[in-house]
Structures are given as C-alpha cells and as structure tokens.
C-alpha positions as CSV (number, residue, x, y, z in Angstrom):
1,M,0.0,0.0,0.0
2,R,2.9,2.3,0.6
3,P,4.0,2.4,-3.1
4,F,0.4,3.3,-4.0
5,V,0.5,6.3,-1.7
6,M,3.9,7.4,-3.1
7,W,2.6,7.3,-6.7
8,P,0.0,10.2,-6.2
9,A,2.6,12.2,-4.2
10,A,5.1,11.8,-7.0
11,V,2.6,12.9,-9.6
12,L,1.6,15.9,-7.4
13,V,5.3,17.0,-7.1
14,M,5.9,16.7,-10.8
15,A,2.7,18.6,-11.7
16,T,3.7,21.4,-9.2
17,A,7.2,21.6,-10.7
18,T,5.8,21.8,-14.2
19,L,3.2,24.5,-13.4
20,R,5.7,26.7,-11.4
21,P,7.0,29.6,-13.5
22,P,10.7,29.6,-14.3
23,P,13.1,31.4,-12.0
24,V,13.1,35.2,-12.4
25,D,16.6,35.1,-13.9
26,A,15.4,32.7,-16.6
27,Q,12.6,35.0,-17.8
28,T,13.9,37.5,-20.3
29,E,11.7,40.5,-20.7
30,T,12.3,42.7,-23.7
31,S,11.2,46.4,-23.9
32,V,9.9,47.6,-27.3
33,T,9.4,51.3,-27.6
34,G,9.1,53.8,-30.4
35,A,7.8,57.1,-31.6
36,A,8.7,57.1,-35.3
37,A,7.6,57.6,-38.9
38,G,8.4,55.8,-42.1
39,V,7.4,55.2,-45.7
40,F,5.8,52.3,-47.5
41,P,7.1,51.0,-50.8
42,A,5.1,52.1,-53.9
43,G,1.9,50.2,-54.6
44,V,0.8,49.5,-51.0
45,S,-2.9,49.9,-50.1
46,Y,-5.2,49.1,-47.2
47,L,-9.0,49.3,-47.4
48,G,-8.7,50.5,-51.0
49,V,-6.6,53.5,-49.9
50,P,-3.1,53.8,-51.5
51,L,-0.7,54.3,-48.6
52,N,2.5,56.2,-48.6
53,A,3.5,56.7,-44.9
54,V,3.1,55.4,-41.3
55,E,3.6,57.1,-38.0
56,L,3.7,54.8,-34.9
57,G,3.8,54.8,-31.2
58,M,4.5,51.8,-29.0
59,G,5.6,51.1,-25.5
60,L,5.4,47.4,-24.5
61,S,7.1,44.5,-22.9
62,V,7.5,41.0,-24.5
63,A,8.7,37.8,-23.0
64,G,8.1,34.1,-23.3
65,G,5.0,34.3,-25.6
66,W,3.3,37.1,-23.8
67,A,3.2,40.8,-24.5
68,A,1.7,43.8,-22.7
69,G,1.4,47.4,-23.8
70,P,-0.2,49.7,-26.4
71,F,0.5,50.0,-30.1
72,Q,-0.7,52.9,-32.3
73,A,-0.2,53.6,-36.0
74,T,-1.5,56.2,-38.4
75,L,-1.4,54.9,-42.0
76,T,-1.4,57.9,-44.3
77,G,-2.7,57.6,-47.9
78,V,-4.7,59.4,-50.5
79,S,-8.5,58.9,-50.8
80,A,-10.4,58.4,-54.1
81,L,-11.0,62.1,-54.0
82,G,-7.3,62.9,-54.0
83,L,-7.4,64.0,-50.3
84,E,-5.1,62.9,-47.5
85,Q,-6.7,60.0,-45.6
86,N,-5.5,58.8,-42.2
87,I,-6.4,55.3,-41.1
88,E,-6.0,55.1,-37.3
89,V,-4.9,51.8,-35.7
90,E,-5.0,51.5,-31.9
91,G,-4.4,48.2,-30.2
92,A,-3.1,46.3,-27.2
93,A,-0.4,43.7,-27.5
94,T,-1.1,40.4,-25.8
95,S,1.3,37.8,-27.2
96,S,4.7,37.5,-28.8
97,V,7.0,35.1,-30.5
98,A,10.7,34.6,-30.1
99,S,12.7,36.6,-32.5
100,E,16.3,37.5,-33.3
101,P,18.2,40.2,-31.4
102,G,17.1,43.7,-32.5
103,T,13.7,42.5,-33.6
104,A,10.4,41.9,-31.9
105,I,7.2,40.3,-33.1
106,F,4.0,40.8,-31.2
107,S,0.2,40.6,-31.7
108,G,-3.1,41.4,-30.2
109,T,-6.4,43.1,-31.2
110,C,-7.0,46.6,-32.3
111,T,-9.6,49.1,-33.5
112,V,-9.2,50.4,-37.0
113,D,-10.8,53.8,-37.9
114,P,-10.8,54.0,-41.7
115,G,-10.7,57.8,-41.6
116,D,-13.5,58.1,-44.1
117,G,-16.4,58.8,-41.8
118,T,-17.5,55.2,-41.4
119,P,-17.5,53.7,-37.9
120,P,-14.3,52.3,-36.4
121,V,-14.0,48.5,-36.6
122,P,-13.1,47.0,-33.2
123,G,-11.6,43.5,-32.5
124,V,-9.3,43.4,-35.6
125,P,-6.4,41.0,-35.0
126,F,-3.0,42.6,-35.7
127,T,0.6,41.4,-35.8
128,V,3.7,43.7,-35.8
129,A,7.3,42.8,-36.7
130,V,9.7,45.5,-35.7
131,A,13.4,45.6,-36.6
132,A,15.4,48.4,-34.9
133,N,18.9,49.5,-35.7
134,P,21.2,50.9,-33.0
135,D,20.6,54.4,-34.5
136,G,16.8,54.0,-33.9
137,A,15.9,53.5,-37.5
138,G,14.6,50.2,-38.9
139,S,11.5,48.7,-40.3
140,L,7.9,47.9,-39.4
141,A,5.7,45.2,-40.9
142,L,2.1,45.2,-40.0
143,T,-0.7,42.7,-40.5
144,L,-4.3,43.8,-39.9
145,G,-6.8,41.0,-40.1
146,T,-5.9,39.0,-43.2
147,T,-4.0,41.9,-44.9
148,T,-0.2,41.9,-44.6
149,L,1.3,45.2,-45.5
150,P,4.9,45.3,-46.9
151,A,7.4,46.5,-44.4
152,A,7.7,50.3,-44.1
153,T,11.2,51.8,-43.8
154,V,11.4,53.8,-40.6
155,G,13.9,56.7,-40.7
156,E,12.4,59.4,-38.4
157,G,12.1,59.3,-34.7
158,Y,13.3,56.2,-32.8
159,M,12.5,52.6,-32.2
160,T,14.3,50.6,-29.5
161,I,14.3,46.9,-28.6
162,Q,16.2,46.0,-25.4
C-alpha cells in the first residue's frame, strides 16, 4: 500500500514543478518602444486606400510568448477624391513570438478607424514585426486581419528593442 501512496505524491510533485514559473533570472523580458515615422514602398494599399507613410507609437514588454502594452499607428494615404486620408490603428499587444536580437514580433487586437467617416472597426487582430537598428531607424511590418502590408522603412524618430 505504501507504493500506491507514493505514486500520487510523485505525480503531485511533478505537476507542481511543471506549473511553477521559471526562476526570475530565466525570464527574459524585452522592452519595445518607439515614436517614429516611415514610408511604405510604392503600390501598398489598405481598405482600398493607397498608402505612402506610417507614424507609430508603442511602449510594451514582451517575454516568453506574452506581451503587454499599447501599439498605435497612423497609416497615411490618398483617398479616391485625392485628399489625404489617415487610417488610425489603436491596439493592445497580448502575445509575442521569439525573435532575433534587435527584432520583436507581437500581436493582439486593435480598433481600425478607416478615416473616411465610417464607424471604427473593433476587434481586428494585428501582428507587428519590428526591426530596430542601434541608431533608432529600422522597419515595421504590419498585418491587420488578413491583410499583410509590406514593411515600411522607418527613418524618423526612434525605435528601441532592449
């Protein structure tokens, strides 16, 4: 009977060890910040609006599959009437994937305001891939729902991943 009592105890110990978070020094948290502007390559469009530029703001932490913090982007393009149209993207990051040094990939849900007078669309899934150079420049690739925009070259402001 004693081995039977030991078996549940061993399972409990193993389950507790598995569910316990890793030691603090094993958790690597990365800070992703930026207030920057960039340009899209020619031919990029979203919601039928030809885009030429992006302005972004972000301040979040990523580690081990999770992310927390805000992401904001203004996609600037030209409407069918030839007027500037700003598509506003405001979201919260909730997850991340492992990436190379100097890069960060995170995702969550956002609200997209098309900037044409129609109501904003909440609950749009987004993914961002950021590559930051030591000088603060870099690139930003954005996926909104099922639309993946080509990476914008970011050359104004700063982006840091540390």
